[in-house]
VEXDREN-2710 file (C-alpha; in Angstrom, 1 decimal):
% VEXDREN-2710
k/r/px/py/pz
1/UNK/168.3/58.5/149.3
2/UNK/166.4/61.6/148.4
3/UNK/163.4/61.0/146.1
4/UNK/163.5/62.1/142.5
5/UNK/161.2/61.8/139.5
6/UNK/159.6/63.3/136.4
7/UNK/156.0/63.8/135.3
8/UNK/155.0/64.7/131.7
9/UNK/151.9/65.6/129.8
10/UNK/151.0/65.7/126.1
11/UNK/147.8/67.8/126.4
12/UNK/144.4/67.7/127.9
13/UNK/141.1/68.0/126.1
14/UNK/138.2/66.2/124.4
15/UNK/139.8/62.8/124.1
16/UNK/137.1/60.6/122.8
17/UNK/137.4/56.9/123.6
18/UNK/135.2/56.0/120.6
19/UNK/137.5/57.8/118.2
20/UNK/140.8/56.8/119.8
21/UNK/141.8/53.6/117.9
22/UNK/143.8/51.0/119.8
23/UNK/147.0/51.5/117.7
24/UNK/146.8/55.3/118.0
25/UNK/146.4/55.1/121.8
26/UNK/149.4/52.8/121.9
27/UNK/151.4/55.2/119.8
28/UNK/150.7/58.1/122.2
29/UNK/151.6/55.9/125.2
30/UNK/154.8/54.8/123.7
31/UNK/155.8/58.4/122.9
32/UNK/155.0/59.5/126.4
33/UNK/156.9/56.6/127.9
34/UNK/159.9/57.3/125.8
35/UNK/159.9/61.0/126.9
36/UNK/159.6/60.3/130.6
37/UNK/162.2/57.5/130.4
38/UNK/164.8/59.8/128.8
39/UNK/164.1/62.4/131.5
40/UNK/164.2/59.8/134.3
41/UNK/167.5/58.4/133.1
42/UNK/169.0/61.9/133.1
43/UNK/167.9/62.3/136.8
44/UNK/169.1/58.8/137.7
45/UNK/172.6/59.6/136.4
46/UNK/172.7/62.7/138.6
47/UNK/171.6/65.2/136.0
48/UNK/169.6/68.3/136.9
49/UNK/165.8/68.6/136.9
50/UNK/166.3/71.4/134.3
51/UNK/168.2/69.1/132.0
52/UNK/165.6/66.3/132.5
53/UNK/162.6/68.4/131.6
54/UNK/164.3/69.8/128.5
55/UNK/165.3/66.3/127.3
56/UNK/161.7/65.0/127.8
57/UNK/160.3/68.0/125.9
58/UNK/162.7/67.5/123.0
59/UNK/161.3/64.0/122.5
60/UNK/157.7/65.3/122.4
61/UNK/158.5/68.2/120.2
62/UNK/160.1/65.8/117.7
63/UNK/157.0/63.6/117.7
64/UNK/154.2/64.6/115.2
65/UNK/151.5/63.3/117.5
66/UNK/151.6/66.4/119.7
67/UNK/150.9/70.1/119.1
68/UNK/154.5/71.2/119.8
69/UNK/157.5/71.4/117.5
70/UNK/156.9/69.0/114.6
71/UNK/153.1/68.6/114.3
72/UNK/152.2/72.1/115.6
73/UNK/148.9/73.6/114.5
74/UNK/148.4/76.3/111.9
75/UNK/147.5/79.9/112.6
76/UNK/144.7/81.7/110.8
77/UNK/147.3/83.0/108.4
78/UNK/148.6/79.5/107.6
79/UNK/151.9/79.9/109.5
80/UNK/153.1/77.8/112.4
81/UNK/154.0/79.8/115.5
82/UNK/155.3/78.1/118.6
83/UNK/155.6/79.0/122.3
84/UNK/157.8/77.4/124.9
85/UNK/159.1/78.1/128.5
86/UNK/161.6/76.6/130.9
87/UNK/162.0/77.5/134.6
88/UNK/164.6/76.5/137.2
89/UNK/163.1/76.3/140.7
90/UNK/166.5/76.6/142.5
91/UNK/167.5/80.0/141.2
92/UNK/164.0/81.2/140.1
93/UNK/165.4/81.8/136.6
94/UNK/163.3/81.4/133.5
95/UNK/163.5/81.6/129.7
96/UNK/160.6/81.7/127.3
97/UNK/159.7/82.3/123.6
98/UNK/156.4/83.2/121.9
99/UNK/155.2/83.1/118.4
100/UNK/158.5/81.8/117.0
101/UNK/158.7/80.1/113.6
102/UNK/161.0/77.6/112.1
103/UNK/163.0/76.7/115.3
104/UNK/163.1/72.9/115.3
105/UNK/163.0/72.7/119.1
106/UNK/161.5/75.8/120.7
107/UNK/162.5/74.5/124.2
108/UNK/166.1/74.8/123.3
109/UNK/165.6/78.4/122.4
110/UNK/163.8/79.0/125.7
111/UNK/166.9/77.4/127.4
112/UNK/169.2/79.8/125.6
113/UNK/167.1/82.7/126.8
114/UNK/167.3/81.4/130.3
115/UNK/171.0/80.8/130.3
116/UNK/172.5/83.4/127.9
117/UNK/170.2/86.4/127.6
118/UNK/169.2/89.1/130.0
119/UNK/165.6/88.6/129.2
120/UNK/162.9/86.2/130.2
121/UNK/160.5/86.2/127.2
122/UNK/161.3/87.0/123.6
123/UNK/159.0/86.7/120.6
124/UNK/158.4/86.6/116.9
125/UNK/160.9/87.3/114.1
126/UNK/163.6/88.6/116.4
127/UNK/163.4/85.4/118.5
128/UNK/164.1/83.5/115.3
129/UNK/167.0/85.8/114.7
130/UNK/168.3/85.0/118.2
131/UNK/167.9/81.3/117.5
132/UNK/170.1/81.7/114.4
133/UNK/172.7/83.6/116.3
134/UNK/172.8/80.8/118.9
135/UNK/173.3/78.1/116.2
136/UNK/170.0/76.3/116.9
137/UNK/168.5/74.0/114.2
138/UNK/166.2/75.9/111.8
139/UNK/163.8/74.2/109.5
140/UNK/161.5/75.2/106.7
141/UNK/157.8/75.3/107.6
142/UNK/157.3/72.1/105.6
143/UNK/159.2/70.2/108.3
144/UNK/156.5/71.1/110.9
145/UNK/153.4/70.5/108.7
146/UNK/151.4/67.3/109.2
147/UNK/148.5/66.2/107.1
148/UNK/146.1/65.8/110.0
149/UNK/146.9/69.3/111.3
150/UNK/146.3/70.7/107.8
151/UNK/142.9/69.1/107.7
152/UNK/142.1/70.5/111.2
153/UNK/143.1/73.9/110.0
154/UNK/140.9/73.7/106.9
155/UNK/137.9/72.7/109.0
156/UNK/138.5/75.4/111.5
157/UNK/138.8/78.0/108.7
158/UNK/135.6/76.8/107.1
159/UNK/133.7/77.3/110.4
160/UNK/135.8/80.2/111.6
161/UNK/136.5/78.2/114.7
162/UNK/139.4/79.1/117.0
163/UNK/140.6/75.9/118.6
164/UNK/138.8/72.8/117.5
165/UNK/135.2/71.6/117.6
166/UNK/134.8/69.6/120.8
167/UNK/132.4/67.1/119.2
168/UNK/134.5/66.4/116.1
169/UNK/138.1/66.4/117.3
170/UNK/139.5/64.0/119.9
171/UNK/142.8/66.0/120.0
172/UNK/141.7/69.5/120.9
173/UNK/144.9/70.3/122.8
174/UNK/148.3/68.8/122.4
175/UNK/150.6/71.1/124.4
176/UNK/153.5/69.2/126.0
177/UNK/155.0/69.7/129.4
178/UNK/157.4/68.2/132.0
179/UNK/158.2/68.8/135.6
180/UNK/160.9/67.1/137.6
181/UNK/162.7/66.8/141.0
182/UNK/166.4/65.9/140.9
183/UNK/168.6/64.1/143.4
184/UNK/169.7/67.5/144.9
185/UNK/166.2/68.5/145.6
186/UNK/165.8/71.0/142.8
187/UNK/162.6/71.5/140.8
188/UNK/162.1/72.5/137.2
189/UNK/159.3/72.9/134.8
190/UNK/159.0/73.1/131.0
191/UNK/156.1/73.6/128.5
192/UNK/156.0/73.7/124.7
193/UNK/153.1/74.3/122.3
194/UNK/151.9/75.3/118.8
195/UNK/149.0/77.0/120.4
196/UNK/145.4/77.0/119.2
197/UNK/144.5/76.0/115.6
198/UNK/143.4/79.1/113.5
199/UNK/144.6/81.5/116.3
200/UNK/144.6/85.1/115.2
201/UNK/146.5/88.4/115.6
202/UNK/149.6/86.9/117.1
203/UNK/147.7/85.3/120.0
204/UNK/149.9/83.9/122.8
205/UNK/148.5/81.4/125.3
206/UNK/149.5/80.4/128.8
207/UNK/152.5/78.1/128.0
208/UNK/155.3/80.6/127.7
209/UNK/154.0/82.9/130.5
210/UNK/155.9/82.3/133.7
211/UNK/153.6/81.8/136.7
212/UNK/150.7/80.9/134.4
213/UNK/151.5/77.9/132.2
214/UNK/154.9/77.2/133.6
215/UNK/156.4/77.7/137.0
216/UNK/159.0/76.2/139.4
217/UNK/160.0/77.2/142.9
218/UNK/162.1/75.0/145.2
219/UNK/160.0/76.2/148.1
220/UNK/156.8/74.8/146.7
221/UNK/156.4/73.0/143.4
222/UNK/157.0/72.8/139.7
223/UNK/153.9/73.1/137.4
224/UNK/153.2/72.7/133.7
225/UNK/149.7/73.4/132.4
226/UNK/147.7/72.4/129.4
227/UNK/144.2/73.5/128.2
228/UNK/142.3/76.6/127.0
229/UNK/145.0/79.1/127.7
230/UNK/142.9/82.2/128.0
231/UNK/141.3/80.8/131.2
232/UNK/144.7/79.7/132.6
233/UNK/146.0/83.3/132.0
234/UNK/143.0/84.8/133.9
235/UNK/143.5/82.5/136.8
236/UNK/147.4/82.7/136.9
237/UNK/147.2/78.9/137.4
238/UNK/150.7/77.7/138.0
239/UNK/151.7/80.4/140.5
240/UNK/148.3/80.1/142.2
241/UNK/149.1/76.5/143.0
242/UNK/152.4/77.5/144.5
243/UNK/150.8/80.4/146.4
244/UNK/148.2/78.2/148.0
245/UNK/150.9/75.8/149.2
246/UNK/153.1/78.6/150.6
247/UNK/150.5/80.9/152.1
248/UNK/147.6/78.5/153.0
249/UNK/149.7/75.5/153.8
250/UNK/147.9/73.3/151.4
251/UNK/149.4/70.2/149.9
252/UNK/150.3/70.1/146.2
253/UNK/147.3/67.8/145.7
254/UNK/144.9/70.1/147.5
255/UNK/146.1/73.2/145.8
256/UNK/146.1/71.8/142.3
257/UNK/142.8/70.0/142.6
258/UNK/141.1/73.2/143.8
259/UNK/142.5/75.3/140.9
260/UNK/141.7/72.7/138.2
261/UNK/138.5/71.1/139.4
262/UNK/136.9/74.1/141.2
263/UNK/138.2/77.5/140.2
264/UNK/138.7/76.8/136.5
265/UNK/135.4/74.9/136.2
266/UNK/133.6/77.9/137.7
267/UNK/135.1/80.2/135.0
268/UNK/134.4/77.7/132.2
269/UNK/138.0/76.8/131.7
270/UNK/139.0/73.3/130.5
271/UNK/142.3/71.6/130.9
272/UNK/144.8/70.2/133.4
273/UNK/148.2/70.4/134.9
274/UNK/151.1/68.3/136.1
275/UNK/153.0/69.0/139.3
276/UNK/155.8/67.8/141.6
277/UNK/157.0/69.0/145.0
278/UNK/160.2/68.6/147.0
279/UNK/159.0/65.4/148.7
280/UNK/158.5/63.8/145.2
281/UNK/154.7/64.0/145.5
282/UNK/153.2/64.1/142.0
283/UNK/149.8/65.3/140.7
284/UNK/148.1/65.1/137.3
285/UNK/144.5/66.7/137.7
286/UNK/142.3/67.5/134.7
287/UNK/138.7/68.5/134.2
288/UNK/138.4/67.3/130.6
289/UNK/137.6/63.8/129.2
290/UNK/141.3/62.9/129.1
291/UNK/144.9/64.1/129.4
292/UNK/147.9/62.4/127.9
293/UNK/150.2/61.9/130.9
294/UNK/152.8/59.8/132.5
295/UNK/155.4/59.7/135.3
296/UNK/158.3/57.7/136.7
297/UNK/160.0/58.1/140.1
298/UNK/162.8/56.7/142.2
299/UNK/160.4/54.4/144.1
300/UNK/160.1/52.3/141.0
301/UNK/156.6/53.6/140.3
302/UNK/155.7/54.3/136.6
303/UNK/152.4/55.2/134.9
304/UNK/151.2/56.2/131.5
305/UNK/147.6/57.1/130.6
306/UNK/145.1/59.0/128.5
307/UNK/141.6/58.7/130.1
308/UNK/140.3/59.1/133.6
309/UNK/140.8/56.3/136.1
END
């Protein structure tokens, strides 16, 4: 039987052990486990990798613990603007949305862009208009607002910080992502985020940018990134991992470790990625204190974790 499996993340950043209570850590782990289990069951039943990553992301978008969908962070203007992307490694097709408001599950809008539009990336008010046309669930902003995110926003406004203060906030990043390999040997990747707290001027990060925060190619790997997006954009991270595999003959582990632990560190970039290749090899490297992550594969292996080790 061909190998199959799914890897997910719920963000990488300054995850402080001292500020992470036992019950909160357990809540994160249960949410991650629920997401990868739903994705794995889809694969087990013969579903596509594209379907599996989408289903896993929906679970995480609906969970207020993560900075995606419900629980997304506030922009400088006090709005909630979300980004998402989905890529099919078999046909090299992708769909993405940026700066979209009110769409309950941005990953579903990215899927509609992939399957039904002639575009790859759509943004802003017109992306919301397209979501309405497609009959997707639309919510008032109050649905997405969480008390903890509001407090983060108020602190960031007071200090004019973009992102969160590393020393004060254990949850600097909460972007969610999933990568999967299905029984037919097809790869897929998906990422969804609310971006950076207090972001300005319609800022777009790496998550919806194909080849940067999200990428899948059956000839190499599927990648989803999380971290300080500006650095990931400059390094074209997701495609760079694939390119090193294709052109230098590196393994998924070698390529991803070099990018995250060497190249990004040299630039001052913080974050991590998850990846899977056609042999079912999985990676979850990060250069921060922690990364919410988990996986399950057809060998019966399963893992969920937050901190290093």
